[in-house]
C-alpha positions, 0 to 999 in steps of 0.5 A: 497514497493509499490509492496507489496500495489499493491500485498495486493490491488489484494488479497483483491479484489480477496478475496471480489471477493469469499467472504471473508469478513475478509481476504479482510478487512484485506488485504485492510487494509494493502495495505492502510498502505504500500501505505501511508508509500511508499508515505511519504518515497517518498515525504521525499526521493523527499524533501531531494533530492532537499534541497542537490541540 
């Protein structure tokens, strides 16, 4: 999932470079959402891993 967030971030940067404002904004929003979802899943698995020990 982190790879998808990075992919959308790269797409947003390339689109911003070429001046596609709407596409860059959309890709940036998707990258942010995927990053935060990944972060929540990572923290959840970290906590559950520590609880099981």
